[in-house]
BAROMAR-80136 format. One record per residue: x, y, z of N, C-alpha, C, O in turn; residue in three letters; residue number from 0. Coordinates in nm, 3 decimals. Example, Ala and Ser with C-alpha at 12.3 -4.5 7.8 and 13.67 -1.06 7.14 Angstrom:
1.319, -0.569, 0.780, 1.230, -0.450, 0.780, 1.320, -0.330, 0.780, 1.424, -0.332, 0.846, ALA, 0
1.285, -0.225, 0.708, 1.367, -0.106, 0.714, 1.290, 0.003, 0.787, 1.341, 0.114, 0.804, SER, 1
END
This chain:
-0.835, -0.368, -1.415, -0.784, -0.341, -1.319, -0.870, -0.215, -1.286, -0.953, -0.162, -1.360, MET, 0
-0.832, -0.176, -1.153, -0.920, -0.028, -1.104, -0.800, 0.061, -1.119, -0.684, 0.025, -1.137, ARG, 1
-0.859, 0.214, -1.108, -0.778, 0.294, -1.059, -0.733, 0.274, -0.975, -0.778, 0.212, -0.878, THR, 2
-0.574, 0.348, -0.998, -0.448, 0.310, -0.832, -0.384, 0.181, -0.864, -0.275, 0.157, -0.812, GLY, 3
-0.434, 0.100, -0.940, -0.400, -0.004, -0.939, -0.225, -0.059, -1.045, -0.225, -0.072, -1.167, ASP, 4
-0.132, -0.076, -0.980, 0.000, -0.055, -1.050, 0.077, -0.204, -1.056, 0.136, -0.251, -0.959, THR, 5
0.069, -0.264, -1.173, 0.107, -0.400, -1.200, 0.265, -0.385, -1.166, 0.344, -0.294, -1.190, ARG, 6
0.282, -0.517, -1.095, 0.402, -0.554, -1.082, 0.523, -0.605, -1.185, 0.496, -0.716, -1.231, LEU, 7
0.623, -0.561, -1.221, 0.725, -0.636, -1.301, 0.711, -0.774, -1.284, 0.633, -0.837, -1.212, SER, 8
0.824, -0.821, -1.383, 0.816, -0.976, -1.396, 0.936, -1.028, -1.290, 0.961, -1.142, -1.250, GLN, 9
1.003, -0.899, -1.258, 1.159, -0.917, -1.196, 1.073, -0.880, -1.047, 1.073, -0.958, -0.951, VAL, 10
1.011, -0.767, -1.048, 0.987, -0.762, -0.907, 0.870, -0.874, -0.835, 0.861, -0.892, -0.714, GLU, 11
0.782, -0.943, -0.939, 0.708, -1.030, -0.889, 0.792, -1.147, -0.859, 0.781, -1.187, -0.743, LEU, 12
0.866, -1.207, -0.928, 0.942, -1.331, -0.864, 1.019, -1.297, -0.765, 1.048, -1.392, -0.692, GLN, 13
1.082, -1.152, -0.722, 1.120, -1.148, -0.589, 1.049, -1.123, -0.497, 1.103, -1.119, -0.387, ASP, 14
0.901, -1.095, -0.506, 0.763, -1.139, -0.397, 0.812, -1.264, -0.397, 0.899, -1.298, -0.317, LEU, 15
0.760, -1.348, -0.489, 0.674, -1.438, -0.464, 0.787, -1.614, -0.438, 0.740, -1.706, -0.371, ILE, 16
0.914, -1.624, -0.496, 0.970, -1.699, -0.519, 1.015, -1.763, -0.382, 1.112, -1.704, -0.335, ASN, 17
0.967, -1.876, -0.300, 1.050, -1.945, -0.198, 0.886, -1.878, -0.117, 0.867, -1.950, -0.020, GLY, 18
0.814, -1.810, -0.123, 0.738, -1.715, -0.064, 0.582, -1.795, -0.002, 0.539, -1.861, -0.096, GLN, 19
0.509, -1.805, 0.092, 0.370, -1.784, 0.127, 0.285, -1.649, 0.107, 0.309, -1.542, 0.164, THR, 20
0.203, -1.668, 0.035, 0.130, -1.565, 0.061, 0.005, -1.614, 0.111, -0.065, -1.706, 0.069, LEU, 21
-0.017, -1.517, 0.232, -0.192, -1.550, 0.270, -0.286, -1.451, 0.270, -0.270, -1.333, 0.303, THR, 22
-0.430, -1.532, 0.214, -0.528, -1.419, 0.192, -0.579, -1.380, 0.344, -0.539, -1.412, 0.456, TYR, 23
-0.704, -1.283, 0.289, -0.803, -1.253, 0.421, -0.870, -1.387, 0.474, -0.880, -1.405, 0.595, TYR, 24
-0.913, -1.475, 0.391, -1.004, -1.606, 0.420, -0.915, -1.727, 0.482, -0.962, -1.831, 0.527, ASP, 25
-0.745, -1.685, 0.476, -0.650, -1.785, 0.531, -0.567, -1.867, 0.484, -0.467, -1.920, 0.535, ASP, 26
-0.657, -1.883, 0.291, -0.604, -1.968, 0.250, -0.470, -1.881, 0.213, -0.455, -1.759, 0.209, GLY, 27
-0.350, -2.017, 0.179, -0.214, -1.985, 0.160, -0.198, -2.044, 0.006, -0.241, -2.155, -0.026, GLN, 28
-0.131, -1.955, -0.083, -0.049, -1.973, -0.183, 0.110, -1.990, -0.142, 0.155, -1.897, -0.076, SER, 29
0.184, -2.079, -0.169, 0.315, -2.133, -0.158, 0.366, -2.179, -0.298, 0.344, -2.279, -0.367, LYS, 30
0.456, -2.049, -0.317, 0.535, -2.050, -0.447, 0.707, -2.124, -0.439, 0.812, -2.060, -0.433, TYR, 31
0.695, -2.234, -0.440, 0.850, -2.260, -0.420, 0.938, -2.226, -0.499, 0.910, -2.195, -0.615, SER, 32
1.108, -2.223, -0.435, 1.168, -2.182, -0.579, 1.186, -2.254, -0.705, 1.224, -2.206, -0.811, VAL, 33
1.162, -2.345, -0.687, 1.182, -2.459, -0.802, 1.074, -2.461, -0.900, 1.088, -2.516, -1.009, GLY, 34
0.932, -2.383, -0.854, 0.861, -2.376, -0.964, 0.721, -2.462, -0.902, 0.616, -2.455, -0.965, GLY, 35
0.729, -2.533, -0.791, 0.649, -2.583, -0.714, 0.542, -2.482, -0.693, 0.574, -2.363, -0.701, SER, 36
0.388, -2.522, -0.660, 0.303, -2.462, -0.600, 0.224, -2.526, -0.511, 0.232, -2.649, -0.512, TYR, 37
0.157, -2.479, -0.441, 0.070, -2.532, -0.350, -0.036, -2.436, -0.320, 0.011, -2.327, -0.288, SER, 38
-0.177, -2.441, -0.321, -0.263, -2.374, -0.241, -0.330, -2.469, -0.130, -0.378, -2.581, -0.150, TYR, 39
-0.322, -2.392, 0.008, -0.427, -2.461, 0.065, -0.539, -2.410, 0.137, -0.518, -2.343, 0.238, THR, 40
-0.665, -2.435, 0.095, -0.758, -2.375, 0.123, -0.771, -2.335, 0.293, -0.709, -2.391, 0.383, TYR, 41
-0.838, -2.258, 0.303, -0.897, -2.187, 0.457, -0.981, -2.310, 0.533, -1.081, -2.363, 0.485, ALA, 42
-0.929, -2.340, 0.645, -1.045, -2.417, 0.713, -1.032, -2.599, 0.717, -1.120, -2.684, 0.726, ASN, 43
-0.906, -2.608, 0.706, -0.872, -2.760, 0.638, -0.937, -2.789, 0.548, -0.970, -2.908, 0.558, ASN, 44
-0.988, -2.727, 0.432, -1.022, -2.728, 0.294, -0.924, -2.776, 0.207, -0.929, -2.721, 0.097, GLY, 45
-0.843, -2.855, 0.217, -0.750, -2.960, 0.137, -0.653, -2.847, 0.106, -0.643, -2.735, 0.155, GLY, 46
-0.569, -2.922, -0.011, -0.466, -2.887, -0.048, -0.467, -2.914, -0.220, -0.501, -3.025, -0.261, THR, 47
-0.424, -2.792, -0.327, -0.427, -2.832, -0.450, -0.242, -2.833, -0.512, -0.165, -2.739, -0.488, ALA, 48
-0.224, -2.888, -0.546, -0.083, -2.907, -0.602, -0.028, -2.867, -0.740, -0.073, -2.935, -0.831, PHE, 49
0.069, -2.760, -0.780, 0.095, -2.753, -0.943, 0.245, -2.733, -0.931, 0.340, -2.778, -0.866, GLY, 50
0.219, -2.641, -1.026, 0.347, -2.579, -1.091, 0.311, -2.478, -1.133, 0.202, -2.463, -1.188, ARG, 51
0.421, -2.362, -1.112, 0.401, -2.194, -1.146, 0.525, -2.189, -1.240, 0.627, -2.258, -1.248, PHE, 52
0.466, -2.056, -1.322, 0.595, -1.928, -1.381, 0.546, -1.845, -1.399, 0.428, -1.831, -1.430, LYS, 53
0.642, -1.758, -1.378, 0.645, -1.609, -1.424, 0.649, -1.564, -1.561, 0.748, -1.587, -1.632, VAL, 54
0.547, -1.500, -1.603, 0.573, -1.463, -1.748, 0.603, -1.307, -1.751, 0.578, -1.229, -1.659, GLY, 55
0.676, -1.267, -1.900, 0.736, -1.191, -1.933, 0.637, -1.069, -1.903, 0.680, -0.957, -1.877, ALA, 56
0.485, -1.102, -1.907, 0.380, -0.992, -1.916, 0.369, -0.960, -1.736, 0.322, -0.848, -1.716, ASP, 57
0.394, -1.017, -1.639, 0.393, -0.989, -1.493, 0.321, -1.088, -1.472, 0.296, -1.083, -1.352, GLY, 58
0.270, -1.181, -1.518, 0.126, -1.290, -1.476, 0.195, -1.435, -1.420, 0.280, -1.484, -1.495, LYS, 59
0.177, -1.475, -1.350, 0.166, -1.617, -1.242, 0.082, -1.701, -1.323, -0.041, -1.694, -1.320, VAL, 60
0.162, -1.799, -1.412, 0.052, -1.914, -1.458, 0.093, -2.038, -1.357, 0.198, -2.079, -1.308, CYS, 61
-0.047, -2.077, -1.351, -0.049, -2.219, -1.257, -0.090, -2.356, -1.335, -0.212, -2.365, -1.348, ILE, 62
-0.022, -2.457, -1.387, -0.059, -2.578, -1.405, -0.126, -2.666, -1.238, -0.050, -2.688, -1.143, ALA, 63
-0.212, -2.688, -1.236, -0.234, -2.797, -1.139, -0.232, -2.885, -1.165, -0.248, -2.903, -1.286, PHE, 64
-0.206, -3.024, -1.066, -0.188, -3.082, -1.102, -0.363, -3.191, -1.174, -0.374, -3.279, -1.259, ALA, 65
-0.444, -3.135, -1.102, -0.526, -3.173, -1.209, -0.622, -3.197, -1.353, -0.728, -3.246, -1.390, ASN, 66
-0.503, -3.126, -1.402, -0.515, -3.067, -1.528, -0.549, -2.931, -1.567, -0.536, -2.882, -1.679, GLY, 67
-0.607, -2.863, -1.431, -0.696, -2.702, -1.405, -0.589, -2.646, -1.469, -0.482, -2.703, -1.488, PHE, 68
-0.621, -2.514, -1.509, -0.499, -2.397, -1.487, -0.539, -2.260, -1.512, -0.655, -2.255, -1.552, GLY, 69
-0.478, -2.135, -1.501, -0.479, -2.045, -1.491, -0.378, -1.959, -1.491, -0.263, -2.000, -1.474, ARG, 70
-0.407, -1.826, -1.511, -0.293, -1.694, -1.468, -0.351, -1.580, -1.428, -0.441, -1.519, -1.486, CYS, 71
-0.286, -1.548, -1.312, -0.293, -1.436, -1.240, -0.228, -1.344, -1.205, -0.107, -1.363, -1.207, ASP, 72
-0.271, -1.222, -1.164, -0.214, -1.086, -1.196, -0.171, -1.018, -1.045, -0.258, -0.986, -0.964, LEU, 73
-0.055, -1.005, -1.025, -0.086, -0.895, -0.910, -0.084, -0.786, -0.919, -0.041, -0.733, -1.021, PHE, 74
-0.129, -0.718, -0.817, -0.108, -0.510, -0.836, -0.114, -0.474, -0.703, -0.193, -0.515, -0.618, VAL, 75
-0.007, -0.378, -0.689, 0.005, -0.313, -0.586, -0.135, -0.196, -0.585, -0.152, -0.136, -0.691, GLN, 76
-0.226, -0.167, -0.476, -0.270, -0.049, -0.476, -0.294, -0.011, -0.325, -0.330, -0.084, -0.233, ASN, 77
-0.261, 0.126, -0.327, -0.226, 0.193, -0.205, -0.170, 0.113, -0.082, -0.204, 0.088, 0.034, SER, 78
-0.065, 0.085, -0.168, 0.029, 0.010, -0.063, -0.021, -0.177, -0.011, 0.037, -0.265, 0.052, GLY, 79
-0.147, -0.165, -0.073, -0.172, -0.291, -0.034, -0.142, -0.419, -0.190, -0.166, -0.394, -0.308, ARG, 80
-0.097, -0.524, -0.143, -0.085, -0.574, -0.257, -0.210, -0.713, -0.283, -0.240, -0.801, -0.202, LEU, 81
-0.270, -0.688, -0.443, -0.382, -0.767, -0.463, -0.372, -0.858, -0.547, -0.325, -0.808, -0.650, VAL, 82
-0.399, -1.019, -0.567, -0.413, -1.064, -0.685, -0.538, -1.078, -0.743, -0.639, -1.118, -0.685, MET, 83
-0.529, -1.038, -0.876, -0.627, -1.006, -0.962, -0.650, -1.142, -1.060, -0.552, -1.163, -1.131, LEU, 84
-0.752, -1.230, -1.074, -0.774, -1.366, -1.131, -0.816, -1.343, -1.290, -0.833, -1.231, -1.336, THR, 85
-0.828, -1.445, -1.355, -0.884, -1.397, -1.483, -1.006, -1.387, -1.492, -1.035, -1.322, -1.592, GLU, 86
-1.113, -1.426, -1.424, -1.252, -1.375, -1.385, -1.258, -1.228, -1.343, -1.365, -1.167, -1.335, LYS, 87
-1.131, -1.171, -1.316, -1.136, -1.022, -1.284, -1.166, -1.063, -1.088, -1.232, -0.987, -1.016, GLY, 88
-1.134, -1.126, -1.063, -1.196, -1.169, -0.890, -1.044, -1.116, -0.829, -0.935, -1.155, -0.873, GLU, 89
-1.066, -0.997, -0.692, -0.983, -0.968, -0.657, -0.950, -1.002, -0.511, -1.047, -0.992, -0.436, ARG, 90
-0.845, -1.036, -0.460, -0.796, -1.135, -0.372, -0.719, -1.020, -0.284, -0.620, -1.000, -0.355, PHE, 91
-0.710, -0.960, -0.208, -0.568, -0.872, -0.118, -0.500, -0.988, -0.055, -0.567, -1.085, -0.020, PRO, 92
-0.347, -0.984, -0.036, -0.294, -1.053, 0.016, -0.249, -0.967, 0.168, -0.206, -0.854, 0.185, VAL, 93
-0.281, -1.072, 0.261, -0.262, -1.025, 0.388, -0.154, -0.993, 0.447, -0.063, -1.076, 0.438, ARG, 94
-0.130, -0.886, 0.512, 0.036, -0.894, 0.488, 0.105, -0.916, 0.670, 0.051, -0.895, 0.779, PRO, 95
0.236, -0.961, 0.635, 0.259, -1.066, 0.713, 0.343, -0.971, 0.842, 0.387, -1.028, 0.942, GLU, 96
END
């Protein structure tokens, strides 16, 4: 995390993502269905990865992909911008709708 990052609570995160599609600046899209289904569509017709997601009590979103891969991400607010932080420390700002 960086200076100015504010973690979202479990409730804030569920309210933010359930049934929503988040678009990133590279035009990739994460879709979080109300029932727990997840899909990530890569930019430029790069295909789609499917899986299931859960929001943990610690405010992390964990995704179990159909191919067996999994990861947990953290969402923070910084200067009015929503940013996804990966386990590897990568930062992906979410494009405002």
